[in-house]
C-alpha positions in Angstrom: -21.8 -5.0 -21.1 -18.1 -4.8 -20.4 -15.2 -5.4 -22.7 -13.5 -6.9 -19.7 -14.1 -7.0 -15.9 -11.3 -7.8 -13.6 -12.4 -9.4 -10.3 -10.1 -9.7 -7.4 -10.2 -9.4 -3.6 -7.5 -7.0 -2.5 -6.1 -8.9 0.5 -2.5 -9.8 0.9 -1.5 -11.6 4.1 2.1 -11.5 5.2 3.1 -15.1 6.0 4.8 -14.8 9.4 4.7 -17.4 12.2 3.0 -16.4 15.5 1.1 -13.8 13.6 -1.6 -12.1 15.7 -3.2 -9.8 13.1 -3.9 -10.2 9.4 -2.5 -7.0 7.9 -3.5 -6.6 4.2 -2.2 -4.2 1.5 -2.0 -4.4 -2.2 -0.4 -2.4 -5.0 -0.9 -3.0 -8.7 -1.1 -1.3 -12.1 -3.9 -2.2 -14.5 -3.3 -1.5 -18.1 -6.1 -0.9 -20.6 -7.1 0.6 -23.9 -10.2 2.4 -25.2 -11.1 1.1 -28.7 -13.9 1.4 -31.1 -15.3 -2.0 -29.8 -15.8 -0.6 -26.2 -19.2 0.2 -24.9 -20.4 3.7 -25.6 -23.4 5.4 -23.9 -24.7 8.7 -25.0 -24.7 10.4 -21.6 -21.6 8.8 -20.3 -19.1 8.2 -23.1 -16.9 5.3 -24.2 -15.6 3.3 -21.2 -13.7 0.4 -19.7 -14.6 -1.0 -16.3 -13.0 -2.8 -13.4 -14.6 -4.3 -10.3 -13.1 -4.4 -6.8 -14.3 -6.3 -3.8 -13.7 -4.2 -0.7 -14.8 -3.9 2.9 -16.1 -1.0 5.0 -13.1 0.8 6.6 -10.7 -0.1 3.9 -8.7 2.7 2.1 -7.8 3.1 -1.5 -5.8 5.5 -3.7 -6.0 5.3 -7.5 -4.1 7.2 -10.1 -5.4 7.2 -13.7 -3.1 8.3 -16.5 -3.5 8.6 -20.2 -1.5 9.8 -23.2 -4.2 9.9 -25.9 -7.3 11.4 -24.4 -8.7 13.5 -21.5 -10.1 10.9 -19.0 -12.9 10.8 -16.6 -13.1 8.3 -13.7 -16.4 7.3 -12.1 -16.4 5.2 -8.9 -19.7 3.5 -8.1 -20.5 1.9 -4.7 -22.4 -1.3 -4.2 -25.6 0.7 -3.4 -25.1 2.7 -6.7 -23.9 5.9 -5.3 -21.2 7.4 -7.5 -18.3 9.8 -7.4 -16.7 11.4 -10.4 -13.0 12.5 -10.7 -11.6 14.8 -13.4 -8.0 15.7 -14.2 -6.7 19.0 -12.9 -6.2 21.6 -15.7 -4.9 20.1 -18.9 -3.0 17.3 -17.2 -4.4 13.9 -18.3 -4.1 12.4 -14.9 -6.8 11.6 -12.3 -6.2 11.0 -8.6 -8.9 9.4 -6.5 -8.7 8.8 -2.7 -11.4 7.1 -0.8 -12.1 5.6 2.6 -14.5 2.7 1.8 -17.8 3.2 3.6 -19.6 0.2 2.2 -18.8 -3.5 1.9 -19.3 -5.1 -1.5 -18.4 -4.9 -5.1 -17.1 -1.4 -6.2 -17.1 -0.5 -9.9 -14.5 1.7 -11.5 -15.3 3.3 -14.9 -12.6 4.9 -17.1 -14.4 6.9 -19.8 -13.7 9.2 -22.7 -16.0 10.9 -25.3 -17.2 9.3 -28.5 -14.0 10.1 -30.4 -11.6 9.1 -27.6 -9.3 6.1 -28.2 -6.0 5.0 -26.6 -4.2 3.4 -23.8 -4.7 4.1 -20.1 -3.0 3.0 -16.9 -4.8 2.7 -13.5 -2.4 2.4 -10.6 -3.9 1.6 -7.2 -2.9 1.2 -3.6 -5.2 -0.6 -1.2 -4.9 -0.8 2.6 -7.3 -2.9 4.7 -9.1 -1.6 7.7 -6.9 -3.6 10.1 -3.7 -2.2 8.6 -4.6 1.5 8.8 -3.6 1.8 12.5 -1.2 -0.1 14.7 -3.0 -2.3 17.2 -2.7 -1.3 20.9 -1.6 -4.7 22.1 0.8 -5.4 19.2 4.0 -7.4 19.9 7.3 -6.6 18.3 6.5 -9.3 15.7 3.2 -7.6 15.0 5.1 -4.3 14.6 7.4 -5.9 12.0 4.4 -7.5 10.3 2.6 -4.2 10.2 5.4 -2.4 8.4 6.2 -5.3 6.2 2.6 -5.1 4.9 3.0 -1.4 4.2 6.3 -2.1 2.5 4.2 -3.9 -0.2 2.9 -0.5 -1.2 6.0 1.6 -0.5 4.4 3.1 2.6 2.1 5.3 0.4 -0.7 5.3 3.1 1.5 7.3 5.4 3.0 9.7 2.9 -0.2 10.5 1.0 1.9 11.5 -2.0 -0.5 10.4 -4.8 1.5 7.2 -5.5 4.7 9.1 -6.5 7.9 7.7 -5.0 9.7 10.9 -4.0 13.2 10.8 -2.6 14.0 12.1 0.8 13.4 11.6 4.6 10.3 12.2 6.6 9.0 11.4 10.1 5.8 9.3 9.9 2.9 10.3 12.1 1.8 7.0 13.6 0.2 6.3 17.0 3.1 4.2 18.5 0.8 2.7 21.2 4.0 3.0 23.4 5.8 0.4 21.3 8.5 2.7 20.0 9.7 6.4 20.1 9.7 7.5 16.5 9.7 6.1 12.9 11.3 7.7 9.9 10.8 6.9 6.2 13.6 7.3 3.7 13.1 6.9 0.0 15.2 7.1 -3.2 14.3 5.9 -6.7 15.3 2.3 -6.0 14.6 1.8 -2.3 12.3 2.5 0.6 13.3 2.1 4.2 11.5 2.6 7.5 13.6 3.0 10.6 11.9 2.6 14.0 13.8 3.9 17.1 13.5 2.5 20.6 15.7 5.1 22.3 13.5 5.6 25.4 11.5 2.5 25.1 11.8 -0.3 27.7 12.4 -3.0 25.1 16.0 -4.4 25.2 18.0 -5.5 22.2 17.9 -9.1 23.6 14.1 -9.1 24.0 13.4 -7.8 20.5 15.9 -10.1 18.9 14.5 -13.2 20.6 11.0 -12.3 19.4 12.0 -11.6 15.8 14.1 -14.8 15.6 11.1 -16.8 16.6 8.5 -15.2 14.4 10.7 -14.8 11.3 11.9 -18.4 11.4 11.4 -20.2 8.1 10.8 -17.3 5.8 14.0 -15.3 6.3 17.8 -16.0 6.3 19.5 -14.7 9.5 23.0 -13.2 10.0 23.8 -12.4 13.6 26.6 -10.5 15.4 27.0 -9.0 18.9 24.8 -5.9 18.3 23.2 -6.6 15.0 20.9 -9.1 13.4 20.2 -9.0 9.7 17.2 -10.9 8.2 17.1 -11.3 4.4 13.9 -12.4 2.7 14.3 -15.9 1.2 11.8 -15.3 -1.6 12.2 -11.6 -2.1 14.5 -8.6 -1.8 13.4 -7.0 1.6 15.6 -6.9 4.6 15.0 -6.4 8.3 17.9 -5.1 10.5 17.9 -4.8 14.3 20.8 -2.7 15.5 22.1 -1.6 18.9 24.2 1.5 19.0 25.1 4.4 21.3 21.8 6.1 20.6 19.7 3.1 21.4 18.0 0.4 19.3 17.0 0.8 15.7 14.8 -1.6 13.7 14.8 -1.0 9.9 12.7 -2.6 7.2 13.8 -2.0 3.6 12.4 -2.9 0.2 14.0 -2.6 -3.2 
């Protein structure tokens, strides 16, 4: 039936020692093309299809763009309920946001009419149920693990910006569970950075640093001075910086 079907389970686990929670996110772009060889159905159109295995409580944002035709996206649940998304106005772009309410194999159809041919791009961001909210009993290592997972998707879940990487600063609304005082996201075209402030928190620089040195051991290079520790990812470009200054303690996680 399908020209191609892509099967994958959208779970990425951050490999940290002493990990308590399995935080999962995924970001990818799927490229395709409608051709004369694709399936055509009279009441539906010419289409390509993808299949995604997801769990109840997960969250997904998808952005479909085309240059050669006016697209239609249909998302079908495992129980065959479907939702249809159209572009706004004349812009050949479709945005679809969904909290997954059913575990199983979801089908994504990208369709045009009988005369439509051309390339399309489906960009998606997936966040697992466990990664949508910071756990109440999270340690400082879990806190880092949580934001590292979201760095894989440029923190899109918190910004809700339709997968566009917009420059600027914003305070993120997250239930801190008493672990920190505030968190700020700063973006530019090449970098995303989350900064967590512990100004009024009972955590000391020494306590946090000892925890991070222990749980990041093996996967990160460490450079340490009196009031600062910098962790650089061995197989990647991300950095974690713990800094003590006059205002308090800051923990930043950046990704290139």
